[in-house]
N, C-alpha and C positions, 0 to 999 in steps of 0.2 A: 362196632368198635375195631374189628380186624381190617375193614376197608379204610377207615381213617389212618390206621397206623401203617398200612401198606402205601397209601398216598403220602404219608409223612416220610416213609423210608425213601420212596422214589424221588421225592422232592429233595432230600439230603444227598442223595447219590448224584443226582443232576447238578446240585450246587457244588459238591466236591469235584466232579468231572470238569465242569466249567472252570473252577478255581485251579485245578491241576494243569489244564491246558493253557490257562491264562499265564501261569508262573513258568510252564514250560516253554512258552513262545520264544524262539531264538531272538526276536527282535528286542526283548527285554535286556538281554546281555549287551546288545549294541548300545540301547540307551544308557546301561550303566556306565559303559565305556565312554559315551559322549559327556555324561556328568562328570566322570573322572577327568577327562581332558579340561572341562571347564574349571573344575577344582584346581588342576595344575596351573593353568593359566591365570587364576585369581591369586593363587600362592606365589608365583613369579611376580605378578604385579605389585603384590604387597611387601614381599620379604626378600627379592632377590637384591643382591648387594649394590647393583646399579639400576637406574631407571631403564626400562625396556620399552621398546616401540611394539605394542601388541600385534599390529598388523604385520610386522616383519617376522615375529615369532610365529604367527599362524601360517604365513607363507613357507617359513622353514619347516613347519610341521607337514604342510600338505606335501612338500617335496620329499620329505622324509618318507611318508607313506608311499609315494610313488617309487622312490628309490628302493624300497625294501622288496619291490616286486621283481625288478631287473634293472641292469645299468642303464637301460635306454628310455625308461619311462620318466617323465620329469615334468615339473611345473615350470612354466614361463610367465615371467611378469609381463606386463604391458610393453616395457622397454625391451625385454629379452625377446619377445614375440616379434616386435618390429624388426630387431636385427637378424633374427632367424629368416624372415622374409627377404631381406637383403642379400644374406648368404647365398641362397639358391639362385640369385641372379648373377652370381660370379665375381662379385666384388665386394670386399669387406675388410674391416681393420683388424689387426692382430699379428701373431707370430707366424701362422701358417702351418698349424698342426691340427691333426684329427685326432681326438682323445675318446677313452672310454673308462669305466670303471672295471676293476678286477679285484676281487677279495679286499675291497675298502681302498684300494690304491688307484691313482690316477695313471693309466697306461696310455702311451702314445700308440695309435693305430699306424699312423704315418705323418711324416713331413710332407708338405705339398712342394712339388718341384718348383725351385727358384725363389722360395719364400725365405725370410730371415732365419727361420728355425733349420730349413734344408741347407742353408749356406754355412751355418756354424757347425753342422755335423750331427744333429739330433737323428736319431734312428728309430725305425720301427721295433716295437718291444721294449723301448726304454720306459722306465717308470719314474714319474715325476715325485721327488722327495720333498722339496721345498720350493716355494715361489717367494723371491724376495725374502728369503729367511724365515718365511712363515711354514709351519710344517703342514703338509697337505693330507696326511692321514686323518681321516674323519671327516674331511670336507665333502660336500656334494659335488657332482661333476659342473654344476652350474656356479658354484662358489669359486672353483678352480678357473673356470673360464673368465669370470668377472675379474678376477686378479690379474689374469694375463692380458686381458684386453686394456688399453689405454689410449693416451694421445699418441698420434703418430709422430715419430722422430724420438719419443722417450724409450729409455732402456730398462730391462728388466733382467734379472739373474735368476735363472732356473737352475736347480740342483737335480740331477738324475741319478738313478741307480740302473746300470746296465747289466743285464744277465752274463754271468761268467766272468765279471770284473768286479774285484773286491772293493775297490775305492769308488766313492762317489765323485761324480763329474759336475763341474759347474760351467755354465754357458751364460754369458751376457749377450743378450738379444735386443736389437733395437726394433721397436714396433713399426709396422709399414702398413699401407693399404695394401690388402692382398689381392691382386688381380690374376685370375687363373686363366691362362691361355689353355683352354681344355685340350686342343688337339694340335699336334704338329706331324709333319711327315717329311721324309727325305729317302732318296733312293740309295742303297748301299750295294755296289756290285749288282745291279738288276734286281735287287730284293726291296720291296717297298717297306720301309720301317715306319710305322704309325705309333706314335706315342700319345695316349689318352690318359689325362691327368685327373678328370673328375667327370661326373655325370650331371651337369648343369643344364639351364634351358637351351643353350646354344651348342650344346656337344654333338648332337646328331647332325645338324646342319653343317658344322665346322668339319665333321668327319667326311660328309659327302663331298664338300669343297676340296678338301685335301686328296681324296681318292680320284677326283676328276683331274687334278694336276699331275698326278703321278701314274696315269693309267697306261702309258705307252712303254712297251719293251719289259713288263714286269713279270718275272719268273715265278714270284710267289710273294706272300704278305706275312710280316710279323706285326701282331697287335701287342703292345706293351701296356699291360695293365698293372705294373709293379707299382707299389706306394700310391694306388689309386684308392682313395677311401669309400667311393661309392657316390650315392647322390639320389637322383630322381628315378624311381621305377620306370616311368613312362619312357625315359631316356635309355635306360638299360634294355628295355624291349625293342625300340626302334633300332638300336645300334646291333642288337643280336640278329634281328631279321635282315640287316644289311648283308648279312653272309649266309642267309638261308633261303630255301625256297618253299618253306612251308614247315608245319610240325610245332609240337608244343615248346614254349620257351620257358615258362615258369608257372607255377600255381601257388596261390596263397590259401591257407586253411586257418581259419579262425576258431573260435569257441563252439559256434554252431554249424551244422551242416550247410545251412544257407549261406554262411560266409565263404564258402569254396568259390574261388574265381581262377580260371584258367587261361591264360594269355597264349595265344598261338601267333605265329610268324605268317605274314602275307609272303606270297612269291615275290621274289626280287633280290637274288644273290647279285650285288653289285660288282663283285670281283670274278664272276663267271667260273665259280667252282675251282679256282686256282688254289694251290696250296696255301694253308693258313697255319701260323704258329701263334699261340698266345703266350706271353711271358707273365707269371705271377709270382708273388712272394707273399710274405706274412702282412705286408702292407696292404694287400689286395683285399678289399671288404665289401660287403653288401652288393651293390650293383655290379661290381667287378666280378664278384663270385657267381652271379646270375649269368652274365655273359659267358664267362670262361666254362662254368659248368654245363650250361645248355649246349654249347657249341662241341664241348667234349662229349656229352650224351649222344649227340647226332652224329659223331665221328666226323665232324666237320672241321674240326681243329686239333692240333696236337699241343698239349700243354706242357711247357718247359719252366722249371725253377723250383720254387718251394712251395709248400702248402699254404693256402690263403688262411685269412684271419679267423673267419668262422662267424661272421655277423649276418645271420639269417632270419632275421624278424623283422615284422612290417610295424613301423610307428605311424600312427594317424595323428594328424594336427587337429585338434578339436578346440576352437575358439571359445573363450569364456565371455561372460558378461561385462567383466571388468577390462576388456580388450587384451587380456593375456591368454594364456592357451595351456593345453595339456599336449605333451608328446607322449602318447600311450601306445604301447605294443598291443596290437589287435590281432595279429596273425603271424604265421611263420611261412617262410619260402620253402617250396619244394622244387626240385629239378625234375625234368622230364622223366628220369629214372625212378622217380618217387623218394629220392633221399633228400634229407633235410641238410641245409647248409648249416644250420644254427649249431654253434659251439663245436662243429666238426670241420668246417672249411672243405676247400676243393683240393684234391690231391693232383699234382702234375702227372702227366703220362711219363715224363723224363725228369728225375730229381737232379737238379745242378744247383749246387751251392754258390752263393755271391763270394768273390774274392774278400777276405778279411779286411784288407787294406783298402778297399775300393768302396768309399762312402758315396759315390755318385752313380748316376744311371746314364747309359749313353755314352761312355768314354772309351778310349781305346783299350782299356783294361777290362771291359765289361765281358767277363767269361760267359755269362747266360745268354747275352745277345749274340756274341760270337759263335757259340754253340749252335744257336737257332739259325744263323745265316749259313753255317757250313751244312747243316742238315738239309736246308733247303736247297742249297747248291748240288747236294749230292743226290738228291732224289730226281 
């Protein structure tokens, strides 16, 4: 009898443990949340005041999930995914601004040189409040982009809030095909001034061509990365090693140790170790920060201007079965010093503020550029 009771007791304990571990399984809570999502979706379908397109609501939910992680992760519909591929080729339609999310608001990283937004006076650090009288707060980044893009030649009104200015400012901007001339160069009193506007597929080749054109009688070089929102990592690496003879450029570190990647420069300083100054400001982001930060760490360049934006995370583009895609943050950038760029930016060696009344780059009143030229001429 005791043996029977003992076996019965063990059986009860095993059943209890199995039941406990089954209910304690974390995946059960996940299934509960998925059931909740289904319940909410059905409630919207049956009780919301207007008819809804369920597929659009689900897309918004996916995007909301990604946006809750960080401002740079997002879902791309098939149409958006196709447009993204066109953007990296250096030609696309729109206003010519690079934007991000900050505290639920759409913030301008930088206007792109020569684009409609740049010409009307949009500045890095501006916050978009309204797009055609529609409140932007609460929108996703992609929603804001969709509103701003439209037929070439049509106009749109953008209301912005500028730090240190009380009143909102309205701009009427005409949409255009945005053609980015990534690299331009000219000689200024035997100083080679190179303006790099973006890191797209053609950037490195264009840089080499410009260097060949102005290689004679050059005392030093100025690389202008102000208002450069970044772009392709591969281009950032190639452009950095244009001025180095070796050494680490950048590393990326992801979730796992196996995700660590280190990118080193090949030997090949194209300007023969001549003095180099890099101009940066708060519109310099991502790839611009890799180039300026790496060359600063190697003591290959002097940085002049203002602290950069601080966009130091890696977004991987992951295609989906519906021909859309995910832009997902999978790693962070680290400079050769081991410092992270993310949300910190790159500090200049010499802090020179831009003239308040000077909205353009490379003008006679450009005090940052003039400071750099004087420094090179004095060395």
